[in-house]
C-alpha positions as CSV (number, residue, x, y, z in Angstrom):
1,M,-29.8,74.8,49.7
2,I,-27.6,72.1,48.1
3,D,-28.6,68.5,48.6
4,I,-25.3,66.8,49.4
5,S,-26.6,63.3,49.0
6,S,-27.5,64.0,45.4
7,W,-24.0,65.3,44.7
8,R,-22.5,62.2,46.4
9,L,-24.7,59.9,44.3
10,R,-23.6,61.7,41.1
11,G,-20.0,61.5,42.1
12,L,-20.3,57.8,42.8
13,A,-22.0,57.2,39.5
14,A,-19.4,59.1,37.6
15,G,-16.6,57.3,39.3
16,F,-18.2,53.9,38.5
17,V,-18.5,54.9,34.8
18,L,-14.9,56.0,34.6
19,A,-13.6,52.9,36.5
20,T,-15.6,50.7,34.1
21,L,-14.6,52.3,30.9
22,A,-10.9,53.1,31.5
23,P,-9.7,49.4,31.3
24,V,-11.7,48.9,28.1
25,A,-10.1,52.0,26.5
26,A,-6.6,50.8,27.6
27,L,-7.2,47.3,26.1
28,A,-8.5,48.7,22.9
29,H,-5.4,50.9,22.4
30,H,-2.5,48.9,23.8
31,G,-1.2,45.5,23.2
32,W,-0.6,43.4,20.2
33,S,-4.0,41.9,19.5
34,W,-4.5,44.0,16.4
35,T,-1.3,42.7,14.8
36,Q,-0.5,39.7,12.7
37,D,1.7,36.8,13.9
38,G,5.2,36.6,12.4
39,F,7.6,39.4,11.6
40,F,7.1,42.0,8.9
41,Q,9.9,44.2,7.6
42,L,9.3,47.7,6.2
43,E,11.9,49.9,4.5
44,G,11.4,53.5,3.5
45,V,12.2,57.1,4.4
46,I,11.1,58.8,7.6
47,A,8.3,61.3,6.9
48,D,7.5,62.3,10.5
49,I,8.7,61.4,14.1
50,Y,6.7,61.7,17.3
51,I,8.2,60.8,20.6
52,G,5.4,61.2,23.1
53,N,2.4,59.6,24.9
54,P,0.8,57.2,24.6
55,H,3.6,55.8,22.5
56,A,6.2,57.0,20.0
57,T,5.5,56.8,16.3
58,I,7.2,57.4,13.0
59,D,5.6,57.8,9.7
60,V,7.5,56.0,6.9
61,D,7.2,56.9,3.2
62,V,7.4,53.6,1.2
63,E,7.3,54.5,-2.5
64,G,4.7,57.2,-1.9
65,D,2.6,55.2,0.6
66,I,2.8,56.5,4.2
67,W,3.0,53.8,6.9
68,R,2.3,54.5,10.6
69,V,5.0,52.6,12.6
70,E,4.1,52.4,16.3
71,L,6.9,52.1,18.8
72,A,6.9,51.6,22.6
73,P,5.8,54.2,25.2
74,P,8.2,57.2,25.3
75,S,10.2,56.0,28.3
76,R,10.9,52.6,26.7
77,T,11.6,54.0,23.3
78,I,14.1,56.5,24.7
79,A,15.7,53.9,26.9
80,A,16.3,51.9,23.8
81,G,18.3,54.9,22.5
82,F,15.7,56.2,20.0
83,A,15.4,59.7,21.4
84,E,14.9,63.1,19.7
85,G,17.9,63.9,17.5
86,V,19.1,60.4,16.6
87,A,16.9,60.3,13.4
88,S,15.5,63.0,11.1
89,V,12.9,63.3,8.5
90,G,14.4,62.0,5.3
91,D,16.6,59.3,6.9
92,E,16.2,55.8,5.6
93,V,14.7,53.4,8.1
94,T,14.1,49.7,8.4
95,A,11.3,48.7,10.8
96,I,10.8,45.1,11.9
97,G,7.7,44.1,13.8
98,N,4.2,43.0,13.3
99,R,1.8,44.5,10.7
100,S,-1.8,45.2,11.2
101,Q,-4.2,42.3,10.7
102,D,-6.2,44.7,8.5
103,E,-4.0,44.5,5.3
104,G,-5.7,47.6,4.0
105,E,-4.2,49.6,6.8
106,N,-0.6,50.8,6.4
107,R,0.2,50.3,10.1
108,M,2.6,48.2,12.1
109,K,4.0,47.9,15.6
110,A,7.8,47.8,15.5
111,V,10.1,45.9,17.8
112,R,13.3,47.0,16.1
113,L,14.3,50.1,14.1
114,I,17.5,50.5,12.1
115,V,18.4,54.1,11.3
116,N,21.8,55.4,10.1
117,G,23.4,52.1,10.8
118,Q,22.2,52.1,14.4
119,T,19.8,49.4,15.8
120,Y,17.1,50.3,18.3
121,D,15.3,47.4,20.0
122,V,12.3,49.1,21.5
123,Y,10.9,45.7,22.5
124,P,14.1,43.7,23.0
125,Y,12.3,40.6,24.4
126,R,10.2,40.4,21.2
127,A,13.0,41.3,18.7
128,P,14.3,38.6,16.4
129,S,17.7,37.2,17.2
């Protein structure tokens, strides 16, 4: 015979743990707290493009060093016009945004990309004027 109260208790405990940890994981991943203040500009060649969840990214080759450039979530990135097919591996790119506070980490969060003469403001309210 199955003790239903035991199963309910386990379900409640599991729900509590998930509800407690989910916001912590979201805060750790999203936002700008890991970036420096002030704009940073990166110029290089696209080594890889990913447009998917939780956010789009491009890897940029800057004189042999690969930089991870994080963009907005896919819906916002695509709404800005940066969709599959507008850029390719090997294209020159300029990324403007905020670099990681850890200067040993080749990582930045971009607010604007310029590829093939086209500007994509993935965070227009943060983009420089």
